[in-house]
N, CA, C and O atoms as a GROMACS GRO file, in nm:
protein
  612
    1MET      N    1   0.639  -1.355  -0.422
    1MET     CA    2   0.550  -1.276  -0.488
    1MET      C    3   0.470  -1.350  -0.592
    1MET      O    4   0.521  -1.354  -0.704
    2SER      N    5   0.370  -1.399  -0.577
    2SER     CA    6   0.310  -1.499  -0.671
    2SER      C    7   0.178  -1.477  -0.678
    2SER      O    8   0.098  -1.470  -0.586
    3ALA      N    9   0.153  -1.463  -0.834
    3ALA     CA   10   0.004  -1.427  -0.860
    3ALA      C   11  -0.106  -1.555  -0.848
    3ALA      O   12  -0.222  -1.558  -0.889
    4LYS      N   13  -0.020  -1.671  -0.770
    4LYS     CA   14  -0.094  -1.780  -0.681
    4LYS      C   15  -0.139  -1.770  -0.582
    4LYS      O   16  -0.199  -1.865  -0.531
    5ASN      N   17  -0.130  -1.698  -0.544
    5ASN     CA   18  -0.154  -1.656  -0.382
    5ASN      C   19  -0.321  -1.605  -0.390
    5ASN      O   20  -0.350  -1.522  -0.476
    6LYS      N   21  -0.416  -1.652  -0.306
    6LYS     CA   22  -0.558  -1.614  -0.273
    6LYS      C   23  -0.561  -1.443  -0.201
    6LYS      O   24  -0.522  -1.369  -0.110
    7LEU      N   25  -0.619  -1.452  -0.288
    7LEU     CA   26  -0.681  -1.293  -0.265
    7LEU      C   27  -0.822  -1.255  -0.259
    7LEU      O   28  -0.892  -1.261  -0.360
    8SER      N   29  -0.876  -1.208  -0.125
    8SER     CA   30  -0.950  -1.173  -0.110
    8SER      C   31  -0.943  -0.994  -0.136
    8SER      O   32  -0.858  -0.933  -0.070
    9LEU      N   33  -1.025  -0.919  -0.224
    9LEU     CA   34  -0.940  -0.765  -0.210
    9LEU      C   35  -1.097  -0.656  -0.229
    9LEU      O   36  -1.174  -0.646  -0.325
   10SER      N   37  -1.097  -0.611  -0.138
   10SER     CA   38  -1.236  -0.492  -0.134
   10SER      C   39  -1.114  -0.358  -0.183
   10SER      O   40  -1.000  -0.342  -0.139
   11VAL      N   41  -1.192  -0.270  -0.293
   11VAL     CA   42  -1.139  -0.138  -0.337
   11VAL      C   43  -1.228  -0.074  -0.342
   11VAL      O   44  -1.322  -0.090  -0.420
   12GLN      N   45  -1.210   0.056  -0.217
   12GLN     CA   46  -1.316   0.160  -0.162
   12GLN      C   47  -1.282   0.316  -0.232
   12GLN      O   48  -1.164   0.348  -0.246
   13TYR      N   49  -1.345   0.372  -0.256
   13TYR     CA   50  -1.294   0.492  -0.325
   13TYR      C   51  -1.382   0.622  -0.251
   13TYR      O   52  -1.390   0.719  -0.327
   14PRO      N   53  -1.447   0.642  -0.125
   14PRO     CA   54  -1.508   0.714  -0.067
   14PRO      C   55  -1.441   0.878  -0.131
   14PRO      O   56  -1.520   0.970  -0.154
   15ASP      N   57  -1.322   0.894  -0.149
   15ASP     CA   58  -1.269   0.974  -0.247
   15ASP      C   59  -1.276   0.956  -0.385
   15ASP      O   60  -1.170   0.927  -0.440
   16ALA      N   61  -1.394   0.969  -0.469
   16ALA     CA   62  -1.364   0.906  -0.608
   16ALA      C   63  -1.291   0.991  -0.717
   16ALA      O   64  -1.329   0.984  -0.834
   17ARG      N   65  -1.186   1.070  -0.681
   17ARG     CA   66  -1.116   1.134  -0.774
   17ARG      C   67  -1.011   1.034  -0.848
   17ARG      O   68  -0.948   1.074  -0.947
   18LEU      N   69  -0.996   0.916  -0.803
   18LEU     CA   70  -0.882   0.831  -0.835
   18LEU      C   71  -0.938   0.728  -0.900
   18LEU      O   72  -0.877   0.647  -0.970
   19GLN      N   73  -1.037   0.730  -0.879
   19GLN     CA   74  -1.148   0.593  -0.943
   19GLN      C   75  -1.127   0.531  -1.100
   19GLN      O   76  -1.096   0.416  -1.133
   20GLU      N   77  -1.150   0.630  -1.171
   20GLU     CA   78  -1.140   0.626  -1.320
   20GLU      C   79  -0.975   0.593  -1.393
   20GLU      O   80  -0.940   0.524  -1.489
   21SER      N   81  -0.916   0.660  -1.316
   21SER     CA   82  -0.761   0.626  -1.332
   21SER      C   83  -0.690   0.491  -1.269
   21SER      O   84  -0.648   0.406  -1.347
   22ILE      N   85  -0.678   0.476  -1.147
   22ILE     CA   86  -0.647   0.383  -1.043
   22ILE      C   87  -0.777   0.264  -1.004
   22ILE      O   88  -0.847   0.255  -0.904
   23THR      N   89  -0.774   0.194  -1.109
   23THR     CA   90  -0.918   0.088  -1.129
   23THR      C   91  -0.886   0.002  -1.011
   23THR      O   92  -0.809   0.021  -0.917
   24ARG      N   93  -0.966  -0.100  -1.041
   24ARG     CA   94  -0.970  -0.209  -0.912
   24ARG      C   95  -0.905  -0.340  -0.989
   24ARG      O   96  -0.886  -0.453  -0.943
   25GLN      N   97  -0.881  -0.300  -1.098
   25GLN     CA   98  -0.768  -0.402  -1.190
   25GLN      C   99  -0.652  -0.372  -1.156
   25GLN      O  100  -0.577  -0.457  -1.109
   26LYS      N  101  -0.617  -0.247  -1.174
   26LYS     CA  102  -0.504  -0.207  -1.134
   26LYS      C  103  -0.453  -0.247  -0.993
   26LYS      O  104  -0.350  -0.314  -0.980
   27VAL      N  105  -0.534  -0.203  -0.882
   27VAL     CA  106  -0.519  -0.241  -0.790
   27VAL      C  107  -0.442  -0.398  -0.721
   27VAL      O  108  -0.347  -0.428  -0.649
   28ARG      N  109  -0.569  -0.476  -0.809
   28ARG     CA  110  -0.546  -0.601  -0.742
   28ARG      C  111  -0.424  -0.637  -0.826
   28ARG      O  112  -0.359  -0.719  -0.762
   29ARG      N  113  -0.356  -0.605  -0.962
   29ARG     CA  114  -0.238  -0.653  -0.989
   29ARG      C  115  -0.112  -0.620  -0.900
   29ARG      O  116  -0.039  -0.712  -0.863
   30TRP      N  117  -0.087  -0.486  -0.863
   30TRP     CA  118   0.001  -0.426  -0.790
   30TRP      C  119  -0.004  -0.524  -0.651
   30TRP      O  120   0.102  -0.566  -0.604
   31VAL      N  121  -0.152  -0.561  -0.581
   31VAL     CA  122  -0.164  -0.618  -0.458
   31VAL      C  123  -0.124  -0.751  -0.465
   31VAL      O  124  -0.083  -0.826  -0.375
   32GLN      N  125  -0.139  -0.770  -0.577
   32GLN     CA  126  -0.110  -0.914  -0.635
   32GLN      C  127   0.032  -0.994  -0.621
   32GLN      O  128   0.059  -1.104  -0.574
   33ALA      N  129   0.145  -0.848  -0.706
   33ALA     CA  130   0.235  -0.891  -0.731
   33ALA      C  131   0.349  -0.850  -0.605
   33ALA      O  132   0.470  -0.872  -0.615
   34ALA      N  133   0.278  -0.786  -0.482
   34ALA     CA  134   0.356  -0.775  -0.374
   34ALA      C  135   0.288  -0.910  -0.219
   34ALA      O  136   0.292  -0.886  -0.098
   35LEU      N  137   0.255  -0.992  -0.262
   35LEU     CA  138   0.178  -1.102  -0.177
   35LEU      C  139   0.286  -1.210  -0.219
   35LEU      O  140   0.343  -1.250  -0.321
   36LEU      N  141   0.281  -1.242  -0.036
   36LEU     CA  142   0.368  -1.346  -0.035
   36LEU      C  143   0.285  -1.451  -0.010
   36LEU      O  144   0.355  -1.545   0.025
   37GLY      N  145   0.176  -1.479  -0.010
   37GLY     CA  146   0.082  -1.548   0.091
   37GLY      C  147  -0.055  -1.540   0.028
   37GLY      O  148  -0.078  -1.494  -0.083
   38PRO      N  149  -0.161  -1.602   0.128
   38PRO     CA  150  -0.290  -1.572   0.068
   38PRO      C  151  -0.316  -1.387   0.152
   38PRO      O  152  -0.226  -1.338   0.221
   39ALA      N  153  -0.435  -1.320   0.128
   39ALA     CA  154  -0.472  -1.222   0.186
   39ALA      C  155  -0.601  -1.197   0.183
   39ALA      O  156  -0.675  -1.241   0.095
   40GLU      N  157  -0.651  -1.101   0.310
   40GLU     CA  158  -0.809  -1.052   0.288
   40GLU      C  159  -0.768  -0.913   0.341
   40GLU      O  160  -0.722  -0.882   0.451
   41LEU      N  161  -0.811  -0.802   0.177
   41LEU     CA  162  -0.720  -0.683   0.165
   41LEU      C  163  -0.814  -0.600   0.161
   41LEU      O  164  -0.904  -0.654   0.097
   42THR      N  165  -0.849  -0.487   0.197
   42THR     CA  166  -0.911  -0.331   0.170
   42THR      C  167  -0.816  -0.249   0.148
   42THR      O  168  -0.722  -0.223   0.222
   43ILE      N  169  -0.844  -0.201   0.030
   43ILE     CA  170  -0.780  -0.036  -0.014
   43ILE      C  171  -0.847   0.049  -0.022
   43ILE      O  172  -0.917   0.050  -0.123
   44ARG      N  173  -0.860   0.148   0.062
   44ARG     CA  174  -0.937   0.270   0.051
   44ARG      C  175  -0.883   0.375   0.020
   44ARG      O  176  -0.786   0.390   0.094
   45PHE      N  177  -0.896   0.482  -0.071
   45PHE     CA  178  -0.851   0.624  -0.129
   45PHE      C  179  -0.957   0.724  -0.018
   45PHE      O  180  -1.080   0.732  -0.017
   46VAL      N  181  -0.878   0.777   0.049
   46VAL     CA  182  -0.972   0.888   0.117
   46VAL      C  183  -0.932   1.030   0.091
   46VAL      O  184  -0.848   1.045   0.003
   47ASP      N  185  -0.970   1.122   0.143
   47ASP     CA  186  -0.957   1.291   0.112
   47ASP      C  187  -0.868   1.299   0.261
   47ASP      O  188  -0.853   1.220   0.354
   48ALA      N  189  -0.828   1.408   0.238
   48ALA     CA  190  -0.736   1.482   0.374
   48ALA      C  191  -0.784   1.464   0.507
   48ALA      O  192  -0.712   1.441   0.604
   49ALA      N  193  -0.901   1.475   0.509
   49ALA     CA  194  -0.984   1.498   0.612
   49ALA      C  195  -0.984   1.373   0.723
   49ALA      O  196  -0.967   1.358   0.844
   50GLU      N  197  -1.021   1.283   0.586
   50GLU     CA  198  -1.027   1.133   0.668
   50GLU      C  199  -0.876   1.070   0.696
   50GLU      O  200  -0.836   1.029   0.805
   51GLY      N  201  -0.814   1.070   0.589
   51GLY     CA  202  -0.649   1.045   0.610
   51GLY      C  203  -0.566   1.134   0.761
   51GLY      O  204  -0.461   1.096   0.814
   52GLN      N  205  -0.659   1.267   0.806
   52GLN     CA  206  -0.587   1.312   0.907
   52GLN      C  207  -0.668   1.280   1.005
   52GLN      O  208  -0.601   1.290   1.107
   53VAL      N  209  -0.778   1.245   1.034
   53VAL     CA  210  -0.848   1.168   1.153
   53VAL      C  211  -0.774   1.034   1.168
   53VAL      O  212  -0.697   1.015   1.262
   54LEU      N  213  -0.795   0.956   1.089
   54LEU     CA  214  -0.716   0.786   1.121
   54LEU      C  215  -0.603   0.818   1.150
   54LEU      O  216  -0.574   0.769   1.259
   55ASN      N  217  -0.475   0.909   1.082
   55ASN     CA  218  -0.358   0.910   1.178
   55ASN      C  219  -0.377   0.978   1.277
   55ASN      O  220  -0.273   0.978   1.344
   56ARG      N  221  -0.440   1.025   1.315
   56ARG     CA  222  -0.425   1.120   1.460
   56ARG      C  223  -0.479   1.013   1.524
   56ARG      O  224  -0.400   0.949   1.594
   57ASP      N  225  -0.639   0.960   1.516
   57ASP     CA  226  -0.657   0.898   1.604
   57ASP      C  227  -0.602   0.763   1.614
   57ASP      O  228  -0.666   0.707   1.703
   58TYR      N  229  -0.497   0.670   1.556
   58TYR     CA  230  -0.434   0.576   1.544
   58TYR      C  231  -0.289   0.567   1.556
   58TYR      O  232  -0.222   0.469   1.589
   59ARG      N  233  -0.239   0.718   1.516
   59ARG     CA  234  -0.123   0.674   1.498
   59ARG      C  235  -0.054   0.825   1.610
   59ARG      O  236   0.066   0.854   1.617
   60ALA      N  237  -0.151   0.888   1.673
   60ALA     CA  238  -0.118   1.006   1.728
   60ALA      C  239  -0.028   1.136   1.661
   60ALA      O  240   0.034   1.221   1.725
   61LYS      N  241  -0.040   1.126   1.531
   61LYS     CA  242   0.006   1.226   1.456
   61LYS      C  243  -0.101   1.293   1.375
   61LYS      O  244  -0.181   1.230   1.306
   62ASP      N  245  -0.099   1.410   1.384
   62ASP     CA  246  -0.205   1.498   1.334
   62ASP      C  247  -0.206   1.569   1.191
   62ASP      O  248  -0.222   1.690   1.174
   63TYR      N  249  -0.193   1.510   1.127
   63TYR     CA  250  -0.186   1.526   0.969
   63TYR      C  251  -0.218   1.408   0.860
   63TYR      O  252  -0.206   1.298   0.915
   64ALA      N  253  -0.239   1.401   0.783
   64ALA     CA  254  -0.310   1.327   0.696
   64ALA      C  255  -0.130   1.309   0.634
   64ALA      O  256  -0.041   1.394   0.623
   65THR      N  257  -0.132   1.146   0.600
   65THR     CA  258  -0.002   1.115   0.526
   65THR      C  259  -0.060   0.959   0.424
   65THR      O  260  -0.154   0.882   0.446
   66ASN      N  261   0.055   0.962   0.302
   66ASN     CA  262  -0.011   0.922   0.221
   66ASN      C  263  -0.034   0.763   0.216
   66ASN      O  264  -0.109   0.716   0.131
   67VAL      N  265   0.020   0.696   0.294
   67VAL     CA  266  -0.038   0.561   0.305
   67VAL      C  267  -0.038   0.531   0.471
   67VAL      O  268   0.054   0.560   0.547
   68LEU      N  269  -0.176   0.460   0.510
   68LEU     CA  270  -0.155   0.406   0.645
   68LEU      C  271  -0.192   0.233   0.611
   68LEU      O  272  -0.262   0.191   0.519
   69THR      N  273  -0.121   0.154   0.714
   69THR     CA  274  -0.169  -0.005   0.682
   69THR      C  275  -0.224  -0.036   0.830
   69THR      O  276  -0.150  -0.003   0.923
   70PHE      N  277  -0.335  -0.092   0.856
   70PHE     CA  278  -0.356  -0.130   0.984
   70PHE      C  279  -0.369  -0.294   0.944
   70PHE      O  280  -0.466  -0.343   0.885
   71ALA      N  281  -0.260  -0.361   0.985
   71ALA     CA  282  -0.244  -0.513   0.954
   71ALA      C  283  -0.283  -0.574   1.065
   71ALA      O  284  -0.198  -0.569   1.154
   72TYR      N  285  -0.390  -0.636   1.094
   72TYR     CA  286  -0.477  -0.691   1.197
   72TYR      C  287  -0.390  -0.828   1.277
   72TYR      O  288  -0.368  -0.826   1.398
   73ASN      N  289  -0.338  -0.961   1.172
   73ASN     CA  290  -0.269  -1.036   1.265
   73ASN      C  291  -0.114  -0.988   1.237
   73ASN      O  292  -0.030  -1.066   1.192
   74ASP      N  293  -0.090  -0.859   1.267
   74ASP     CA  294   0.069  -0.811   1.257
   74ASP      C  295   0.099  -0.910   1.383
   74ASP      O  296   0.015  -0.968   1.452
   75GLY      N  297   0.247  -0.914   1.394
   75GLY     CA  298   0.236  -0.955   1.503
   75GLY      C  299   0.225  -1.129   1.564
   75GLY      O  300   0.299  -1.168   1.655
   76GLU      N  301   0.148  -1.195   1.515
   76GLU     CA  302   0.075  -1.290   1.514
   76GLU      C  303   0.154  -1.415   1.461
   76GLU      O  304   0.158  -1.405   1.338
   77GLU      N  305   0.205  -1.503   1.494
   77GLU     CA  306   0.241  -1.598   1.460
   77GLU      C  307   0.126  -1.698   1.370
   77GLU      O  308   0.042  -1.768   1.426
   78ILE      N  309   0.143  -1.688   1.223
   78ILE     CA  310   0.000  -1.706   1.171
   78ILE      C  311   0.037  -1.818   1.098
   78ILE      O  312   0.158  -1.829   1.078
   79ALA      N  313  -0.057  -1.930   1.038
   79ALA     CA  314  -0.064  -2.094   0.966
   79ALA      C  315  -0.015  -2.031   0.829
   79ALA      O  316  -0.051  -1.920   0.790
   80ASP      N  317   0.080  -2.125   0.754
   80ASP     CA  318   0.109  -2.062   0.574
   80ASP      C  319  -0.038  -2.038   0.549
   80ASP      O  320  -0.068  -1.922   0.519
   81ASP      N  321  -0.092  -2.089   0.554
   81ASP     CA  322  -0.273  -2.120   0.461
   81ASP      C  323  -0.308  -1.986   0.525
   81ASP      O  324  -0.380  -1.929   0.443
   82GLU      N  325  -0.293  -1.911   0.628
   82GLU     CA  326  -0.410  -1.834   0.689
   82GLU      C  327  -0.401  -1.644   0.611
   82GLU      O  328  -0.288  -1.609   0.579
   83PRO      N  329  -0.445  -1.605   0.602
   83PRO     CA  330  -0.432  -1.488   0.504
   83PRO      C  331  -0.415  -1.374   0.614
   83PRO      O  332  -0.476  -1.349   0.718
   84THR      N  333  -0.313  -1.318   0.551
   84THR     CA  334  -0.318  -1.158   0.596
   84THR      C  335  -0.401  -1.106   0.599
   84THR      O  336  -0.478  -1.131   0.507
   85ARG      N  337  -0.435  -1.029   0.673
   85ARG     CA  338  -0.582  -0.913   0.707
   85ARG      C  339  -0.504  -0.814   0.738
   85ARG      O  340  -0.405  -0.825   0.810
   86ALA      N  341  -0.556  -0.683   0.670
   86ALA     CA  342  -0.539  -0.542   0.661
   86ALA      C  343  -0.650  -0.474   0.593
   86ALA      O  344  -0.741  -0.515   0.520
   87ASP      N  345  -0.613  -0.347   0.643
   87ASP     CA  346  -0.697  -0.240   0.535
   87ASP      C  347  -0.576  -0.152   0.525
   87ASP      O  348  -0.505  -0.132   0.624
   88ILE      N  349  -0.546  -0.091   0.395
   88ILE     CA  350  -0.414  -0.031   0.380
   88ILE      C  351  -0.481   0.125   0.312
   88ILE      O  352  -0.494   0.125   0.189
   89ILE      N  353  -0.516   0.231   0.372
   89ILE     CA  354  -0.558   0.375   0.323
   89ILE      C  355  -0.440   0.462   0.239
   89ILE      O  356  -0.320   0.481   0.258
   90LEU      N  357  -0.507   0.491   0.169
   90LEU     CA  358  -0.451   0.557   0.057
   90LEU      C  359  -0.509   0.716   0.112
   90LEU      O  360  -0.626   0.732   0.145
   91CYS      N  361  -0.435   0.797   0.113
   91CYS     CA  362  -0.457   0.958   0.109
   91CYS      C  363  -0.423   1.058  -0.038
   91CYS      O  364  -0.330   1.132  -0.069
   92THR      N  365  -0.567   1.013  -0.113
   92THR     CA  366  -0.572   1.130  -0.293
   92THR      C  367  -0.470   1.237  -0.234
   92THR      O  368  -0.352   1.214  -0.260
   93ASP      N  369  -0.497   1.353  -0.157
   93ASP     CA  370  -0.452   1.483  -0.137
   93ASP      C  371  -0.307   1.456  -0.162
   93ASP      O  372  -0.251   1.509  -0.258
   94VAL      N  373  -0.233   1.363  -0.066
   94VAL     CA  374  -0.103   1.347   0.002
   94VAL      C  375  -0.044   1.251  -0.150
   94VAL      O  376   0.061   1.302  -0.189
   95LEU      N  377  -0.071   1.176  -0.205
   95LEU     CA  378  -0.081   1.071  -0.274
   95LEU      C  379  -0.038   1.173  -0.439
   95LEU      O  380   0.044   1.138  -0.524
   96GLU      N  381  -0.115   1.284  -0.441
   96GLU     CA  382  -0.135   1.340  -0.604
   96GLU      C  383  -0.020   1.472  -0.556
   96GLU      O  384   0.074   1.508  -0.627
   97LYS      N  385  -0.047   1.519  -0.447
   97LYS     CA  386   0.055   1.636  -0.407
   97LYS      C  387   0.223   1.558  -0.407
   97LYS      O  388   0.313   1.622  -0.461
   98GLU      N  389   0.254   1.425  -0.347
   98GLU     CA  390   0.414   1.403  -0.348
   98GLU      C  391   0.406   1.353  -0.476
   98GLU      O  392   0.514   1.357  -0.535
   99ALA      N  393   0.316   1.307  -0.538
   99ALA     CA  394   0.348   1.243  -0.700
   99ALA      C  395   0.418   1.369  -0.784
   99ALA      O  396   0.528   1.353  -0.837
  100ALA      N  397   0.347   1.497  -0.792
  100ALA     CA  398   0.384   1.615  -0.811
  100ALA      C  399   0.507   1.636  -0.795
  100ALA      O  400   0.581   1.615  -0.891
  101GLU      N  401   0.559   1.680  -0.683
  101GLU     CA  402   0.672   1.723  -0.638
  101GLU      C  403   0.762   1.622  -0.680
  101GLU      O  404   0.877   1.668  -0.683
  102GLN      N  405   0.756   1.500  -0.715
  102GLN     CA  406   0.844   1.344  -0.679
  102GLN      C  407   0.869   1.364  -0.866
  102GLN      O  408   0.975   1.320  -0.912
  103LYS      N  409   0.785   1.417  -0.942
  103LYS     CA  410   0.747   1.396  -1.087
  103LYS      C  411   0.772   1.256  -1.130
  103LYS      O  412   0.854   1.201  -1.202
  104LYS      N  413   0.649   1.213  -1.043
  104LYS     CA  414   0.592   1.108  -1.140
  104LYS      C  415   0.429   1.080  -1.139
  104LYS      O  416   0.337   1.127  -1.073
  105THR      N  417   0.435   1.014  -1.210
  105THR     CA  418   0.289   0.977  -1.272
  105THR      C  419   0.196   0.952  -1.108
  105THR      O  420   0.246   0.878  -1.023
  106VAL      N  421   0.083   1.009  -1.086
  106VAL     CA  422  -0.012   0.926  -0.992
  106VAL      C  423  -0.037   0.796  -0.963
  106VAL      O  424  -0.070   0.746  -0.856
  107GLU      N  425  -0.009   0.716  -1.135
  107GLU     CA  426  -0.013   0.587  -1.114
  107GLU      C  427   0.109   0.512  -1.068
  107GLU      O  428   0.100   0.402  -1.012
  108GLU      N  429   0.235   0.579  -1.095
  108GLU     CA  430   0.347   0.530  -1.053
  108GLU      C  431   0.325   0.525  -0.893
  108GLU      O  432   0.353   0.441  -0.808
  109HIS      N  433   0.268   0.643  -0.890
  109HIS     CA  434   0.306   0.654  -0.699
  109HIS      C  435   0.191   0.575  -0.633
  109HIS      O  436   0.187   0.551  -0.513
  110SER      N  437   0.125   0.547  -0.697
  110SER     CA  438  -0.008   0.441  -0.641
  110SER      C  439  -0.005   0.318  -0.654
  110SER      O  440  -0.078   0.225  -0.619
  111ALA      N  441   0.095   0.330  -0.711
  111ALA     CA  442   0.144   0.154  -0.721
  111ALA      C  443   0.245   0.154  -0.615
  111ALA      O  444   0.212   0.091  -0.514
  112HIS      N  445   0.367   0.211  -0.614
  112HIS     CA  446   0.475   0.234  -0.501
  112HIS      C  447   0.410   0.254  -0.366
  112HIS      O  448   0.471   0.223  -0.264
  113LEU      N  449   0.335   0.285  -0.365
  113LEU     CA  450   0.233   0.304  -0.211
  113LEU      C  451   0.138   0.175  -0.160
  113LEU      O  452   0.130   0.127  -0.047
  114ILE      N  453   0.066   0.134  -0.290
  114ILE     CA  454   0.022   0.001  -0.250
  114ILE      C  455   0.117  -0.117  -0.236
  114ILE      O  456   0.102  -0.198  -0.144
  115VAL      N  457   0.202  -0.126  -0.315
  115VAL     CA  458   0.297  -0.268  -0.301
  115VAL      C  459   0.383  -0.234  -0.137
  115VAL      O  460   0.410  -0.332  -0.068
  116HIS      N  461   0.410  -0.129  -0.100
  116HIS     CA  462   0.463  -0.046   0.028
  116HIS      C  463   0.320  -0.117   0.106
  116HIS      O  464   0.319  -0.238   0.128
  117GLY      N  465   0.233  -0.054   0.134
  117GLY     CA  466   0.143  -0.112   0.242
  117GLY      C  467   0.146  -0.278   0.252
  117GLY      O  468   0.165  -0.328   0.363
  118VAL      N  469   0.126  -0.367   0.134
  118VAL     CA  470   0.077  -0.444   0.115
  118VAL      C  471   0.242  -0.521   0.187
  118VAL      O  472   0.253  -0.641   0.212
  119LEU      N  473   0.315  -0.454   0.202
  119LEU     CA  474   0.453  -0.567   0.221
  119LEU      C  475   0.430  -0.500   0.375
  119LEU      O  476   0.422  -0.591   0.458
  120HIS      N  477   0.416  -0.370   0.435
  120HIS     CA  478   0.364  -0.388   0.586
  120HIS      C  479   0.294  -0.468   0.674
  120HIS      O  480   0.310  -0.509   0.789
  121ALA      N  481   0.174  -0.483   0.546
  121ALA     CA  482   0.054  -0.571   0.624
  121ALA      C  483   0.110  -0.686   0.595
  121ALA      O  484   0.020  -0.768   0.613
  122GLN      N  485   0.239  -0.760   0.549
  122GLN     CA  486   0.274  -0.905   0.577
  122GLN      C  487   0.444  -0.905   0.676
  122GLN      O  488   0.526  -0.996   0.681
  123GLY      N  489   0.450  -0.749   0.752
  123GLY     CA  490   0.514  -0.782   0.839
  123GLY      C  491   0.672  -0.702   0.803
  123GLY      O  492   0.770  -0.692   0.877
  124TYR      N  493   0.659  -0.666   0.697
  124TYR     CA  494   0.803  -0.590   0.678
  124TYR      C  495   0.801  -0.437   0.709
  124TYR      O  496   0.710  -0.368   0.663
  125ASP      N  497   0.878  -0.394   0.768
  125ASP     CA  498   0.870  -0.260   0.831
  125ASP      C  499   1.038  -0.189   0.772
  125ASP      O  500   1.137  -0.248   0.728
  126HIS      N  501   1.009  -0.025   0.801
  126HIS     CA  502   1.145   0.053   0.798
  126HIS      C  503   1.188   0.070   0.904
  126HIS      O  504   1.280   0.150   0.886
  127GLU      N  505   1.180   0.042   1.031
  127GLU     CA  506   1.225   0.081   1.119
  127GLU      C  507   1.392   0.168   1.179
  127GLU      O  508   1.439   0.269   1.232
  128ASP      N  509   1.424   0.034   1.120
  128ASP     CA  510   1.626   0.078   1.119
  128ASP      C  511   1.638   0.075   0.962
  128ASP      O  512   1.555   0.068   0.870
  129ASP      N  513   1.774   0.083   0.968
  129ASP     CA  514   1.869   0.088   0.803
  129ASP      C  515   1.846  -0.039   0.735
  129ASP      O  516   1.797  -0.055   0.624
  130GLU      N  517   1.885  -0.122   0.812
  130GLU     CA  518   1.847  -0.238   0.766
  130GLU      C  519   1.722  -0.310   0.712
  130GLU      O  520   1.710  -0.352   0.597
  131GLU      N  521   1.650  -0.316   0.788
  131GLU     CA  522   1.483  -0.340   0.757
  131GLU      C  523   1.449  -0.243   0.642
  131GLU      O  524   1.384  -0.295   0.552
  132ALA      N  525   1.481  -0.108   0.626
  132ALA     CA  526   1.462  -0.017   0.548
  132ALA      C  527   1.523  -0.061   0.353
  132ALA      O  528   1.473  -0.057   0.241
  133THR      N  529   1.652  -0.097   0.414
  133THR     CA  530   1.728  -0.147   0.242
  133THR      C  531   1.638  -0.255   0.196
  133THR      O  532   1.573  -0.248   0.092
  134GLU      N  533   1.638  -0.386   0.305
  134GLU     CA  534   1.557  -0.512   0.265
  134GLU      C  535   1.415  -0.461   0.198
  134GLU      O  536   1.377  -0.520   0.097
  135MET      N  537   1.338  -0.356   0.251
  135MET     CA  538   1.202  -0.315   0.250
  135MET      C  539   1.198  -0.311   0.065
  135MET      O  540   1.147  -0.369  -0.030
  136GLU      N  541   1.300  -0.184   0.104
  136GLU     CA  542   1.326  -0.068   0.006
  136GLU      C  543   1.351  -0.169  -0.152
  136GLU      O  544   1.306  -0.138  -0.263
  137GLN      N  545   1.405  -0.248  -0.132
  137GLN     CA  546   1.467  -0.344  -0.261
  137GLN      C  547   1.370  -0.400  -0.321
  137GLN      O  548   1.352  -0.411  -0.442
  138LEU      N  549   1.290  -0.447  -0.211
  138LEU     CA  550   1.176  -0.579  -0.236
  138LEU      C  551   1.115  -0.457  -0.330
  138LEU      O  552   1.121  -0.469  -0.453
  139GLU      N  553   1.043  -0.314  -0.254
  139GLU     CA  554   0.968  -0.263  -0.329
  139GLU      C  555   1.021  -0.220  -0.505
  139GLU      O  556   0.941  -0.216  -0.599
  140ARG      N  557   1.132  -0.200  -0.516
  140ARG     CA  558   1.197  -0.214  -0.636
  140ARG      C  559   1.213  -0.315  -0.730
  140ARG      O  560   1.203  -0.296  -0.851
  141ASP      N  561   1.243  -0.437  -0.670
  141ASP     CA  562   1.187  -0.514  -0.774
  141ASP      C  563   1.072  -0.554  -0.791
  141ASP      O  564   1.043  -0.556  -0.911
  142ILE      N  565   0.960  -0.600  -0.701
  142ILE     CA  566   0.828  -0.561  -0.725
  142ILE      C  567   0.815  -0.467  -0.820
  142ILE      O  568   0.779  -0.532  -0.918
  143LEU      N  569   0.825  -0.336  -0.857
  143LEU     CA  570   0.778  -0.228  -0.935
  143LEU      C  571   0.837  -0.271  -1.034
  143LEU      O  572   0.768  -0.302  -1.131
  144SER      N  573   0.992  -0.289  -1.042
  144SER     CA  574   1.026  -0.344  -1.188
  144SER      C  575   0.976  -0.432  -1.252
  144SER      O  576   0.963  -0.413  -1.373
  145ALA      N  577   0.940  -0.534  -1.203
  145ALA     CA  578   0.848  -0.667  -1.255
  145ALA      C  579   0.735  -0.616  -1.300
  145ALA      O  580   0.711  -0.678  -1.404
  146LEU      N  581   0.625  -0.511  -1.274
  146LEU     CA  582   0.551  -0.462  -1.303
  146LEU      C  583   0.580  -0.366  -1.426
  146LEU      O  584   0.499  -0.365  -1.519
  147GLY      N  585   0.668  -0.302  -1.430
  147GLY     CA  586   0.707  -0.243  -1.542
  147GLY      C  587   0.727  -0.061  -1.493
  147GLY      O  588   0.744   0.038  -1.564
  148TYR      N  589   0.715  -0.074  -1.353
  148TYR     CA  590   0.761   0.088  -1.346
  148TYR      C  591   0.874   0.123  -1.285
  148TYR      O  592   0.923   0.029  -1.222
  149PRO      N  593   0.956   0.262  -1.279
  149PRO     CA  594   1.059   0.279  -1.268
  149PRO      C  595   1.100   0.276  -1.087
  149PRO      O  596   1.019   0.291  -0.995
  150ASP      N  597   1.188   0.262  -1.080
  150ASP     CA  598   1.274   0.300  -0.920
  150ASP      C  599   1.166   0.397  -0.850
  150ASP      O  600   1.145   0.510  -0.896
  151PRO      N  601   1.107   0.353  -0.752
  151PRO     CA  602   1.066   0.478  -0.670
  151PRO      C  603   1.112   0.519  -0.622
  151PRO      O  604   1.046   0.615  -0.581
  152TYR      N  605   1.273   0.520  -0.554
  152TYR     CA  606   1.378   0.595  -0.485
  152TYR      C  607   1.443   0.691  -0.535
  152TYR      O  608   1.497   0.776  -0.465
  153LEU      N  609   1.447   0.691  -0.684
  153LEU     CA  610   1.540   0.783  -0.782
  153LEU      C  611   1.494   0.882  -0.793
  153LEU      O  612   1.548   0.968  -0.863
   0.00000   0.00000   0.00000
């Protein structure tokens, strides 16, 4: 995790509810903290309807989920200087509901989901216990460095 990695970042708010509180500057800081190399990323905040359509059309799961990562060079062997390319979609409705249920602030949960999505974009996964343990520890370390509590407590 380095602040020196080149980052091209687009932050989109078609669902504008979090635009004032989850600013582009915060998103950039969270993304940069999770980067292991250069990246070209789009972070998009959507409502439940758009989140459900994307999850259904691309993952065959007919419900809105908190975060979706579309990694465009996933599984490819890429050179060290070639950027990770991905779209990371956050569903505002699910994010706010989960934050309330987990007794977290929307900012804390947003930071966690963005870090989680950026790690997915770079090839991290949690399909088995070993991968999940590694990814969750990396998330804890990044969020701690950013001043946020353990997201898994």
